[in-house]
Structure formats: C-alpha cells, structure tokens
Backbone as a chain_set.jsonl record, in Angstrom:
{"seq": "MIEQFEEQLHQDLHQFLQSMNEIDARLPECPDVEEKWEQIAKAYIPDGIKEFNDFPSASLGWMMYIGMAVAKFWDAEWEIYSKIDDLYAYMRDKRGYDAMDEYIREDVLLLRGIDYTVLEKLVGECASRVYNALRHQNIEPGTKEAFNAYVSCLHQLYLFGAAMQLNRMGYHMTKMN", "coords": {"N": [[-51.072, -108.031, 94.941], [-52.564, -107.571, 97.375], [-52.028, -104.831, 97.426], [-53.392, -104.002, 95.037], [-56.013, -104.717, 95.327], [-56.346, -102.927, 97.497], [-56.15, -100.466, 96.263], [-57.868, -100.464, 94.468], [-60.529, -100.354, 96.409], [-60.0, -97.87, 97.535], [-60.581, -96.567, 95.057], [-63.137, -96.994, 94.518], [-64.404, -96.014, 96.802], [-63.775, -93.401, 96.631], [-65.092, -92.806, 94.405], [-67.758, -93.178, 95.138], [-68.095, -91.721, 97.45], [-67.606, -89.309, 96.517], [-69.477, -88.738, 94.724], [-71.7, -88.573, 96.313], [-71.263, -85.905, 97.522], [-69.436, -86.068, 99.524], [-66.84, -85.761, 99.666], [-64.095, -83.798, 98.117], [-62.571, -83.976, 94.569], [-60.141, -83.992, 94.809], [-58.206, -85.316, 97.616], [-58.102, -83.969, 100.82], [-55.138, -83.286, 102.538], [-53.393, -84.597, 105.189], [-51.24, -84.928, 107.36], [-50.852, -85.534, 110.154], [-52.987, -86.762, 110.94], [-52.823, -88.886, 109.483], [-50.529, -90.005, 110.141], [-51.207, -91.301, 112.667], [-52.681, -93.468, 111.78], [-51.267, -96.162, 111.996], [-50.809, -96.748, 114.825], [-53.29, -96.546, 115.949], [-54.543, -98.594, 114.155], [-53.142, -101.005, 115.27], [-54.184, -101.142, 117.807], [-56.74, -101.101, 117.399], [-57.172, -103.642, 115.887], [-57.307, -106.277, 117.323], [-59.953, -105.914, 118.56], [-61.559, -105.552, 116.439], [-61.132, -108.077, 114.735], [-62.497, -109.614, 116.478], [-65.271, -108.875, 116.331], [-65.876, -109.301, 113.808], [-66.428, -111.903, 112.501], [-69.315, -112.051, 113.322], [-70.479, -109.404, 113.14], [-69.531, -107.979, 110.493], [-70.191, -105.289, 109.237], [-70.1, -103.513, 111.112], [-67.46, -104.321, 112.293], [-66.021, -103.261, 110.137], [-67.07, -100.449, 109.53], [-66.903, -99.114, 112.068], [-64.021, -98.271, 112.075], [-64.012, -96.204, 109.842], [-65.831, -94.068, 111.186], [-63.914, -93.743, 113.287], [-61.741, -92.847, 111.767], [-62.912, -90.059, 111.213], [-63.297, -88.997, 113.743], [-60.843, -88.898, 114.635], [-59.766, -86.876, 112.552], [-61.553, -84.68, 113.59], [-60.785, -84.111, 116.015], [-58.02, -83.542, 115.5], [-58.471, -81.136, 114.207], [-59.82, -79.637, 116.44], [-58.141, -79.657, 118.894], [-55.578, -80.543, 118.699], [-53.071, -80.483, 120.077], [-53.646, -81.44, 122.368], [-54.867, -83.613, 122.103], [-53.15, -85.447, 120.166], [-51.363, -86.114, 122.119], [-52.176, -88.279, 123.597], [-51.851, -91.664, 124.267], [-53.033, -93.926, 123.763], [-55.246, -93.435, 121.317], [-57.55, -94.884, 120.137], [-58.211, -96.724, 122.109], [-58.979, -94.99, 124.133], [-61.096, -93.595, 122.681], [-62.784, -95.784, 122.586], [-63.306, -96.676, 125.087], [-65.0, -94.608, 125.98], [-67.679, -95.6, 125.953], [-67.759, -98.104, 125.767], [-66.833, -100.814, 123.021], [-69.197, -101.464, 121.351], [-70.958, -99.214, 121.209], [-69.195, -97.284, 120.304], [-69.712, -96.049, 117.901], [-71.879, -94.233, 118.279], [-70.986, -92.791, 120.221], [-69.073, -91.353, 118.999], [-70.752, -89.742, 116.93], [-72.149, -88.706, 118.521], [-70.688, -87.648, 120.773], [-68.226, -86.518, 119.557], [-68.42, -85.635, 116.999], [-70.875, -84.153, 117.384], [-73.367, -84.43, 116.295], [-76.917, -84.74, 115.725], [-80.277, -85.666, 115.383], [-81.337, -85.613, 111.976], [-79.078, -85.536, 110.657], [-77.152, -87.123, 112.31], [-78.429, -89.548, 111.541], [-78.307, -89.418, 108.481], [-75.511, -89.793, 108.68], [-75.076, -92.226, 109.856], [-76.195, -94.196, 108.021], [-74.581, -93.691, 105.789], [-72.145, -94.46, 106.399], [-72.498, -96.727, 106.921], [-73.5, -97.699, 104.566], [-70.864, -97.417, 103.168], [-69.233, -99.208, 104.476], [-70.809, -101.85, 103.999], [-69.949, -101.716, 101.082], [-67.291, -102.001, 101.092], [-67.058, -104.636, 102.65], [-68.346, -106.114, 100.684], [-66.655, -106.037, 98.49], [-64.485, -107.286, 99.388], [-65.32, -109.754, 100.012], [-65.737, -110.496, 97.51], [-63.047, -111.027, 96.789], [-62.28, -113.687, 97.495], [-60.632, -114.869, 99.289], [-59.482, -117.154, 101.492], [-60.563, -117.742, 104.634], [-58.992, -116.54, 107.632], [-56.165, -116.584, 106.983], [-52.886, -115.124, 106.169], [-53.259, -113.648, 104.051], [-56.072, -113.081, 103.908], [-56.089, -111.532, 106.604], [-54.287, -109.339, 105.741], [-55.844, -108.408, 103.819], [-58.24, -107.21, 105.414], [-56.973, -105.646, 106.874], [-56.196, -103.531, 104.796], [-58.916, -102.906, 104.097], [-59.693, -101.743, 106.201], [-57.762, -99.551, 106.485], [-58.268, -98.151, 104.458], [-61.022, -97.255, 104.908], [-60.614, -95.756, 107.26], [-58.983, -93.58, 106.167], [-60.814, -92.303, 104.285], [-62.741, -91.672, 106.096], [-61.734, -90.054, 107.526], [-61.048, -87.903, 105.397], [-63.687, -87.218, 104.721], [-64.687, -86.051, 106.937], [-62.807, -83.923, 107.365], [-63.352, -82.511, 105.168], [-66.295, -81.626, 105.66], [-65.653, -79.931, 107.44], [-64.77, -78.1, 106.1], [-62.249, -78.159, 104.94], [-60.692, -78.066, 101.73], [-59.405, -79.36, 98.891], [-58.262, -77.451, 96.857], [-57.522, -75.965, 93.307], [-55.178, -73.336, 93.207], [-55.266, -69.998, 92.16]], "CA": [[-52.267, -108.793, 95.031], [-53.355, -106.829, 98.226], [-52.072, -103.588, 97.149], [-54.306, -103.975, 94.053], [-57.188, -104.822, 96.112], [-56.486, -101.549, 98.32], [-56.244, -99.163, 95.387], [-59.497, -100.81, 93.98], [-61.341, -100.039, 97.538], [-59.824, -96.573, 97.345], [-61.192, -95.838, 93.839], [-64.695, -97.167, 94.779], [-64.781, -95.409, 98.111], [-63.638, -92.218, 96.345], [-65.951, -92.394, 93.452], [-68.908, -93.109, 95.673], [-68.371, -90.527, 98.533], [-67.44, -88.129, 95.52], [-71.159, -88.954, 94.157], [-72.674, -87.832, 97.389], [-70.611, -84.87, 97.841], [-69.08, -85.82, 100.785], [-65.463, -85.197, 99.724], [-63.612, -83.316, 96.847], [-61.923, -84.664, 93.762], [-58.586, -84.275, 95.144], [-58.618, -85.439, 98.953], [-57.122, -83.418, 101.737], [-53.712, -84.029, 103.291], [-53.413, -84.333, 106.427], [-50.071, -86.138, 107.569], [-50.79, -85.777, 111.761], [-54.205, -87.621, 110.903], [-52.334, -90.023, 108.681], [-49.365, -90.602, 111.035], [-51.908, -92.011, 113.813], [-53.281, -94.835, 111.54], [-50.724, -97.478, 112.401], [-50.958, -96.661, 116.153], [-54.903, -97.028, 116.133], [-54.662, -100.1, 113.913], [-52.442, -101.975, 116.027], [-54.995, -101.295, 118.911], [-58.19, -101.776, 116.776], [-57.43, -104.904, 115.21], [-57.87, -107.261, 118.218], [-61.443, -106.069, 118.669], [-62.253, -105.618, 115.011], [-61.212, -109.181, 114.222], [-63.359, -110.415, 117.206], [-66.437, -108.786, 116.058], [-65.88, -109.193, 112.162], [-67.485, -112.893, 111.775], [-70.648, -111.558, 113.344], [-70.934, -107.796, 112.651], [-68.863, -107.586, 109.737], [-70.233, -103.643, 108.866], [-69.519, -102.852, 112.323], [-66.134, -104.136, 112.386], [-65.403, -102.181, 109.43], [-67.655, -99.15, 109.711], [-66.306, -98.2, 113.214], [-62.868, -97.588, 111.607], [-64.481, -94.958, 109.546], [-65.996, -93.403, 112.262], [-62.366, -93.518, 113.986], [-61.028, -91.559, 111.045], [-63.683, -89.018, 111.261], [-62.92, -88.466, 115.171], [-59.146, -88.069, 114.52], [-59.745, -85.599, 112.026], [-62.121, -83.766, 114.181], [-59.643, -84.096, 117.139], [-56.792, -82.624, 114.789], [-59.093, -79.524, 113.908], [-60.329, -79.352, 117.605], [-57.279, -79.54, 119.724], [-54.462, -81.263, 118.477], [-51.827, -80.196, 120.841], [-53.918, -82.571, 123.582], [-55.097, -85.148, 121.358], [-51.936, -85.861, 119.702], [-50.418, -86.593, 123.067], [-52.898, -89.565, 123.766], [-50.899, -92.539, 123.838], [-53.989, -94.774, 122.518], [-56.354, -92.815, 121.062], [-58.497, -95.8, 119.708], [-58.83, -96.898, 123.589], [-59.781, -93.343, 124.707], [-62.622, -93.36, 122.08], [-63.636, -97.253, 122.8], [-63.421, -96.657, 126.589], [-65.867, -93.959, 126.728], [-68.953, -96.093, 125.947], [-67.54, -99.696, 124.905], [-66.672, -100.988, 121.492], [-70.322, -101.812, 120.555], [-71.568, -98.26, 121.068], [-68.386, -96.279, 119.779], [-70.128, -95.096, 116.681], [-72.788, -93.677, 118.912], [-70.144, -91.705, 121.063], [-68.373, -90.577, 117.969], [-71.506, -89.208, 116.049], [-72.887, -87.468, 119.373], [-70.083, -86.49, 121.401], [-67.236, -85.97, 118.825], [-68.829, -84.752, 115.881], [-71.88, -83.566, 117.717], [-74.538, -84.678, 115.45], [-78.148, -84.561, 116.153], [-81.37, -85.638, 114.204], [-81.322, -86.143, 110.597], [-77.311, -85.492, 110.503], [-76.921, -88.287, 112.954], [-79.019, -90.965, 110.706], [-77.864, -89.686, 107.583], [-74.21, -90.358, 108.744], [-75.056, -93.634, 110.397], [-76.632, -94.754, 106.715], [-73.603, -93.387, 104.904], [-71.123, -95.278, 107.145], [-73.127, -98.155, 106.779], [-73.201, -98.074, 103.031], [-69.163, -97.695, 102.945], [-68.832, -100.539, 105.139], [-71.218, -102.778, 103.035], [-69.344, -101.804, 99.835], [-65.957, -102.668, 101.274], [-67.142, -105.877, 102.98], [-68.907, -106.698, 99.501], [-65.627, -106.034, 97.629], [-63.685, -108.099, 100.324], [-65.95, -111.483, 100.201], [-65.467, -110.996, 96.18], [-61.63, -111.528, 96.594], [-62.395, -115.257, 97.541], [-59.419, -115.203, 99.912], [-59.562, -118.034, 102.423], [-60.593, -117.009, 105.861], [-57.914, -117.241, 108.598], [-54.789, -116.841, 106.358], [-51.961, -114.115, 106.357], [-53.674, -112.813, 103.091], [-57.44, -112.631, 104.716], [-55.787, -110.698, 107.488], [-54.013, -108.188, 105.247], [-56.92, -107.876, 102.99], [-58.956, -106.78, 106.527], [-56.221, -104.561, 107.042], [-56.473, -102.78, 103.831], [-60.139, -102.488, 104.108], [-59.718, -100.644, 107.402], [-56.874, -98.221, 106.388], [-59.348, -96.95, 103.434], [-61.992, -96.29, 105.578], [-60.037, -94.689, 108.284], [-58.54, -92.593, 105.607], [-61.773, -91.708, 103.9], [-63.465, -91.177, 107.3], [-60.934, -88.645, 108.074], [-61.314, -86.939, 104.217], [-64.991, -86.863, 104.999], [-64.782, -85.025, 108.048], [-61.837, -82.673, 106.772], [-64.347, -81.804, 104.248], [-67.361, -81.189, 106.281], [-65.268, -79.003, 108.231], [-64.319, -76.781, 105.154], [-60.824, -78.274, 104.077], [-60.833, -78.41, 100.606], [-58.302, -79.27, 98.209], [-58.831, -76.77, 95.251], [-56.166, -75.192, 92.927], [-54.939, -71.733, 93.61], [-55.162, -69.454, 90.733]], "C": [[-52.967, -107.492, 95.963], [-53.152, -105.138, 97.907], [-53.225, -103.134, 95.738], [-55.545, -103.609, 94.442], [-57.334, -103.181, 96.807], [-56.851, -100.461, 97.32], [-57.757, -99.532, 94.801], [-60.601, -100.475, 94.942], [-61.087, -98.423, 97.577], [-60.651, -96.088, 96.28], [-62.508, -95.989, 94.117], [-65.163, -96.11, 95.765], [-64.662, -93.614, 97.41], [-64.62, -91.635, 95.502], [-67.539, -92.153, 93.88], [-69.099, -91.742, 96.66], [-68.244, -89.018, 97.565], [-69.137, -87.513, 95.038], [-72.125, -88.104, 94.962], [-72.163, -86.614, 97.971], [-70.163, -84.675, 99.037], [-67.624, -85.482, 100.932], [-65.349, -84.81, 98.221], [-63.162, -84.44, 95.891], [-60.522, -85.088, 94.2], [-58.773, -84.121, 96.736], [-57.659, -84.644, 99.503], [-55.892, -84.233, 102.131], [-53.659, -83.627, 104.328], [-52.533, -85.454, 107.496], [-50.26, -86.271, 109.015], [-51.766, -86.895, 111.475], [-53.583, -89.259, 110.441], [-51.535, -90.966, 109.383], [-50.101, -91.468, 111.958], [-52.336, -93.311, 113.325], [-52.508, -96.08, 112.202], [-50.849, -97.857, 113.812], [-52.522, -97.399, 116.141], [-55.03, -98.288, 115.236], [-54.233, -100.946, 114.686], [-53.514, -102.172, 117.308], [-56.428, -101.595, 118.446], [-58.25, -103.087, 116.677], [-57.874, -106.081, 115.981], [-59.339, -107.149, 118.396], [-62.042, -106.011, 117.393], [-62.43, -106.728, 114.626], [-62.218, -109.777, 114.979], [-64.616, -110.145, 116.531], [-66.872, -108.825, 114.551], [-66.881, -110.447, 111.75], [-69.155, -112.427, 111.862], [-71.286, -110.251, 113.016], [-69.585, -107.245, 111.717], [-68.699, -105.898, 109.212], [-69.687, -103.093, 110.025], [-68.239, -102.871, 112.401], [-65.345, -102.807, 111.528], [-65.808, -100.965, 109.379], [-66.94, -98.248, 110.664], [-65.201, -97.604, 112.893], [-63.032, -96.055, 110.802], [-64.725, -94.019, 110.368], [-64.726, -92.593, 113.114], [-61.949, -92.39, 112.907], [-61.534, -90.102, 111.096], [-63.389, -88.14, 112.698], [-61.638, -88.027, 115.15], [-59.072, -86.794, 113.702], [-60.413, -84.205, 112.72], [-61.208, -83.097, 115.633], [-58.522, -82.831, 116.764], [-57.418, -81.197, 114.331], [-59.188, -78.651, 115.496], [-59.081, -78.688, 118.403], [-56.263, -80.734, 119.926], [-53.546, -81.576, 119.694], [-52.262, -81.21, 121.948], [-53.99, -83.735, 122.885], [-53.878, -86.167, 120.778], [-50.869, -86.552, 120.907], [-50.938, -88.055, 123.68], [-52.125, -90.696, 123.397], [-52.033, -93.726, 123.111], [-55.221, -94.289, 122.353], [-57.643, -93.575, 120.566], [-59.024, -96.091, 121.276], [-59.497, -95.764, 124.239], [-61.132, -93.384, 124.078], [-63.575, -94.578, 122.725], [-63.778, -97.123, 124.145], [-64.326, -95.537, 126.97], [-67.499, -94.847, 126.753], [-68.834, -97.813, 125.663], [-67.328, -99.673, 123.565], [-67.932, -101.133, 120.906], [-71.204, -100.304, 120.661], [-70.627, -96.854, 120.798], [-68.553, -95.616, 119.008], [-71.223, -94.162, 117.144], [-72.144, -92.581, 119.859], [-69.414, -90.771, 120.009], [-69.14, -89.329, 117.403], [-72.042, -87.976, 117.517], [-71.797, -87.054, 120.093], [-68.957, -85.777, 120.91], [-67.663, -85.133, 117.842], [-70.228, -84.185, 116.313], [-73.275, -83.631, 116.911], [-75.835, -85.236, 116.378], [-79.058, -85.109, 115.053], [-81.152, -86.207, 113.183], [-79.688, -86.401, 110.282], [-77.03, -86.936, 111.178], [-77.271, -89.476, 112.05], [-78.136, -90.593, 109.757], [-76.055, -90.178, 107.828], [-74.148, -91.746, 108.909], [-75.23, -94.256, 108.969], [-74.986, -94.704, 105.728], [-72.315, -94.132, 105.265], [-71.438, -96.57, 106.87], [-72.852, -98.832, 105.21], [-71.829, -98.248, 102.653], [-68.699, -98.82, 103.432], [-69.463, -101.64, 104.324], [-70.395, -102.861, 101.486], [-68.123, -102.448, 100.039], [-65.967, -104.131, 101.643], [-67.551, -106.791, 101.545], [-67.355, -106.888, 98.667], [-64.745, -107.226, 98.438], [-64.185, -109.59, 100.157], [-65.751, -111.648, 98.42], [-64.043, -111.388, 95.561], [-61.636, -112.954, 96.667], [-60.88, -115.678, 98.394], [-60.105, -116.186, 101.322], [-59.236, -117.573, 103.698], [-59.263, -117.67, 106.872], [-56.643, -117.347, 108.015], [-54.34, -115.625, 106.631], [-52.745, -113.087, 105.391], [-55.174, -112.271, 103.45], [-57.228, -111.483, 105.639], [-55.256, -109.316, 106.833], [-54.695, -107.397, 104.307], [-57.874, -106.885, 104.145], [-58.04, -105.689, 106.503], [-56.345, -102.97, 105.992], [-57.684, -102.146, 103.675], [-60.301, -101.207, 105.25], [-58.814, -99.513, 107.241], [-57.603, -97.42, 105.121], [-60.095, -96.233, 104.058], [-61.824, -95.632, 106.615], [-59.613, -93.406, 107.266], [-59.483, -91.541, 104.675], [-62.706, -91.338, 105.106], [-62.868, -89.775, 107.511], [-61.163, -87.398, 106.68], [-62.825, -86.511, 104.619], [-65.425, -85.644, 105.707], [-64.225, -83.737, 107.74], [-63.007, -82.03, 105.807], [-65.532, -81.185, 104.618], [-66.838, -79.983, 107.257], [-64.664, -77.697, 107.65], [-62.984, -76.872, 104.677], [-61.029, -78.669, 102.642], [-59.555, -78.308, 99.711], [-58.451, -78.816, 96.905], [-57.338, -76.017, 94.709], [-56.51, -73.771, 93.23], [-54.449, -71.268, 92.261], [-53.75, -68.311, 91.173]], "O": [[-53.702, -106.632, 95.478], [-54.046, -104.324, 98.139], [-53.725, -102.017, 95.614], [-56.14, -102.579, 94.124], [-58.291, -102.432, 96.61], [-57.756, -99.656, 97.541], [-58.659, -98.695, 94.792], [-61.695, -100.282, 94.411], [-62.099, -97.726, 97.656], [-61.449, -95.189, 96.546], [-63.166, -94.964, 93.94], [-66.169, -95.428, 95.57], [-65.468, -92.75, 97.758], [-65.033, -90.478, 95.583], [-68.342, -91.379, 93.359], [-70.032, -90.941, 96.607], [-68.7, -87.921, 97.886], [-69.686, -86.411, 95.028], [-72.977, -87.295, 94.596], [-72.7, -86.271, 99.024], [-70.272, -83.628, 99.675], [-67.146, -85.03, 101.973], [-66.08, -85.208, 97.313], [-63.284, -85.625, 96.201], [-59.939, -86.157, 94.022], [-59.324, -83.13, 97.216], [-56.554, -84.494, 98.983], [-55.705, -85.448, 102.067], [-53.828, -82.44, 104.61], [-52.958, -86.405, 108.153], [-49.76, -87.339, 109.367], [-51.378, -88.026, 111.769], [-53.829, -90.368, 110.915], [-51.621, -92.194, 109.386], [-49.56, -92.567, 112.083], [-52.422, -94.255, 114.111], [-53.124, -96.904, 112.877], [-50.98, -99.04, 114.127], [-52.753, -98.597, 116.305], [-55.776, -99.132, 115.734], [-55.024, -101.865, 114.898], [-53.661, -103.302, 117.773], [-57.183, -102.297, 119.118], [-59.14, -103.749, 117.21], [-58.695, -106.859, 115.495], [-60.003, -108.185, 118.394], [-63.17, -106.495, 117.308], [-63.529, -106.98, 114.134], [-62.962, -110.522, 114.341], [-65.175, -111.146, 116.081], [-67.975, -108.462, 114.141], [-67.837, -110.314, 110.986], [-69.984, -112.412, 110.952], [-72.461, -110.107, 112.675], [-68.808, -106.359, 112.073], [-67.652, -105.332, 108.898], [-68.823, -102.22, 109.942], [-67.626, -101.814, 112.554], [-64.584, -101.903, 111.875], [-64.905, -100.158, 109.159], [-66.491, -97.125, 110.433], [-65.086, -96.436, 113.264], [-62.383, -95.041, 111.057], [-63.947, -93.065, 110.413], [-64.593, -91.415, 113.447], [-61.852, -91.2, 113.207], [-60.79, -89.123, 111.038], [-63.28, -86.915, 112.75], [-61.3, -86.924, 115.579], [-58.438, -85.805, 114.07], [-60.03, -83.05, 112.538], [-61.095, -81.943, 116.047], [-58.246, -81.767, 117.318], [-56.676, -80.233, 114.141], [-58.811, -77.502, 115.726], [-58.973, -77.472, 118.559], [-56.129, -81.543, 120.845], [-53.344, -82.692, 120.171], [-51.358, -81.847, 122.489], [-53.268, -84.718, 123.056], [-53.784, -87.381, 120.96], [-49.894, -87.272, 120.695], [-50.141, -88.849, 124.179], [-51.712, -90.759, 122.239], [-51.791, -94.277, 122.037], [-56.179, -94.596, 123.062], [-58.721, -92.979, 120.571], [-60.145, -95.715, 121.619], [-60.575, -95.842, 124.828], [-62.164, -93.245, 124.733], [-64.701, -94.452, 123.208], [-64.814, -97.723, 124.431], [-64.524, -95.377, 128.174], [-68.329, -94.596, 127.628], [-69.781, -98.553, 125.397], [-67.579, -98.666, 122.904], [-67.872, -100.904, 119.698], [-72.28, -100.359, 120.066], [-71.028, -95.702, 120.969], [-67.914, -94.566, 118.933], [-71.507, -93.254, 116.362], [-72.785, -91.586, 120.199], [-69.222, -89.573, 120.218], [-68.636, -88.209, 117.316], [-72.222, -86.762, 117.429], [-71.798, -85.825, 120.157], [-68.567, -84.729, 121.426], [-67.307, -83.955, 117.814], [-70.799, -83.656, 115.359], [-74.142, -82.769, 117.05], [-75.786, -85.925, 117.397], [-78.681, -85.041, 113.883], [-80.748, -87.368, 113.249], [-79.249, -87.403, 109.719], [-76.673, -87.851, 110.435], [-76.418, -90.338, 111.837], [-77.059, -91.187, 109.823], [-75.524, -90.931, 107.012], [-73.359, -92.452, 108.281], [-74.259, -94.951, 108.668], [-74.492, -95.663, 105.136], [-71.489, -94.377, 104.385], [-70.599, -97.43, 106.602], [-72.315, -99.868, 104.815], [-71.542, -99.15, 101.865], [-67.79, -99.431, 102.869], [-68.655, -102.463, 103.894], [-70.268, -103.917, 100.866], [-67.801, -103.382, 99.305], [-65.13, -104.888, 101.152], [-67.143, -107.937, 101.359], [-67.059, -108.018, 98.277], [-64.384, -108.149, 97.708], [-63.379, -110.52, 100.183], [-65.622, -112.787, 97.97], [-63.795, -111.841, 94.444], [-60.935, -113.518, 95.827], [-60.191, -116.656, 98.104], [-61.089, -115.841, 101.977], [-58.14, -117.123, 104.033], [-58.759, -118.793, 106.872], [-55.909, -118.213, 108.492], [-55.083, -114.873, 107.261], [-52.912, -111.916, 105.731], [-55.424, -111.078, 103.275], [-57.993, -110.521, 105.588], [-55.688, -108.252, 107.277], [-54.457, -106.238, 103.965], [-58.225, -105.787, 103.712], [-58.5, -104.662, 106.004], [-56.513, -101.8, 106.336], [-57.732, -101.008, 103.209], [-60.851, -100.111, 105.141], [-59.085, -98.485, 107.862], [-57.457, -96.215, 104.917], [-60.126, -95.003, 104.037], [-62.722, -94.901, 107.033], [-59.936, -92.272, 107.618], [-59.169, -90.391, 104.368], [-63.548, -90.493, 104.802], [-63.438, -88.69, 107.627], [-61.399, -86.215, 106.922], [-63.012, -85.312, 104.824], [-66.122, -84.681, 105.387], [-64.843, -82.674, 107.787], [-63.375, -80.872, 106.008], [-65.888, -80.204, 103.965], [-67.633, -79.19, 107.762], [-64.243, -76.688, 108.216], [-62.473, -75.927, 104.077], [-61.613, -79.738, 102.458], [-58.781, -77.353, 99.772], [-58.714, -79.545, 95.948], [-56.387, -75.64, 95.394], [-57.586, -73.205, 93.426], [-53.633, -71.781, 91.494], [-53.251, -67.587, 90.312]]}, "num_chains": 1, "name": "protein.A"}
C-alpha cells in the first residue's frame, strides 16, 4: 500500500516537473546524495512532524529544499560536506527551521530576484501536490501507516529536489550514441 502510494507520488512529481522543464525524462543518478537520505530523514522527522499540523506545506517543502542543497553540496565540495555528521542540523542551525528555505535559496543555491521567487512557488506547488495526495489516502492521523506515508512524501520530495538541482547544474541523463 505505502509502496504504491510512493510510486504514485513519484509519477505525479516526475510528470509535473518534467512539464515545467525542471527535470529530464530520465532522472539523474547520484548515489552519494541518495545515500544521505536515511541520515537526513532521521534528523529531520522530529522537526517536520512537529510542524506538519500547522504548516504541512513547509514540513513537506523544506525536504525538497534539503534535497536541492545536498545536490549542490555534492557538486561543490562533497569532500567536505560528506563528512558532516548531521547535514540537516548543519543547514537548520544556520537560521533556524522556519528560515531554512530562505537560507538554502540564498546562501546555498545563491538565488536572487525572480529565480528566488520562482523556486519558492515551484517548491510550494510540489509540496501542495504531495500534501493533497496524502490527504486523499484517507489514512488515520497518528498511526504507523500515517507516519510511513509522511516519510514516503518526504523521500520523494528529497529525491526530486536533488534531481531538479542536478538538472539545473547541467547534469542530464541522455542516451549516448
């Protein structure tokens, strides 16, 4: 059931982001970034769950920003960033949980002006899509199933955040002739 839900999220985000020219048909593969998922999720989930009831789009969307930041770190100076014990806390503690999105857009991705705003709207739309899909699962809040569904949402947003950023940095998975 949860695997099916996560696959549904994957298909929806893939189709949506591809239609926005944010990703290619074939997603980039970046094992280093994917391997950080579990560690980041474990660190993030207590904060994310605490914020979820009042700010579900932020609770979900922040993970997309985190995926983008990790992809940027991978491209820039992975030798340094890969050794940070808690990459999530490293990012969160720069300006606090509430301003983590701004920190990532400004200081990690170096976005200003229209690019800053466009990304904010795009991540907001992705978070809304995922939240809407989650609500339509009719899962009882507070259950193990609800927790697993939330983690599935975060996982897809992290992966697509990373894929978007890799794409923005020029990493494309295309067939070689």
